[in-house]
N, C-alpha and C positions, 0 to 999 in steps of 0.2 A: 475515606475511600479505596480502594488502590486501586481502580481502574487505571488513574491518568497516571500512575506509580508504574505500572506494567505498559501501558504504549507508549510513555517515554521513553521505558528500557528496551522495547521493540524498535524505537524510531532509531536510537542509538546506534544499536543491533545494524542496523540496516547503513546508518549511517556510513560503519566502518566497510561493510562489503556493498560498493557500488553496482558490482553483476546483480546480485540477489534485488536493490533498490530499481535497478533500469528492467527487472522482469517482473518487478509486481509494478511498478509503474504500468509497462506497456501491457500489464493482464487489465487494473483499474481502469485506463484509458478503453479497450476493447471493453468489456463488462458497460460501460457508460455508453458506447456508441452502438451497442447492442439495442443496451434497454431503450433510446433514444429511437434507434428504428424502429420498435414494436410501438412506444406509444405515441 
């Protein structure tokens, strides 16, 4: 399976760019909060 390798590469890429990581983290938290409000 190549999926874990791709995810690992993406993770390393994001780890090297803290601004992108912060943006994605903020977006994920918003999506999770949005879904919690609906259900």
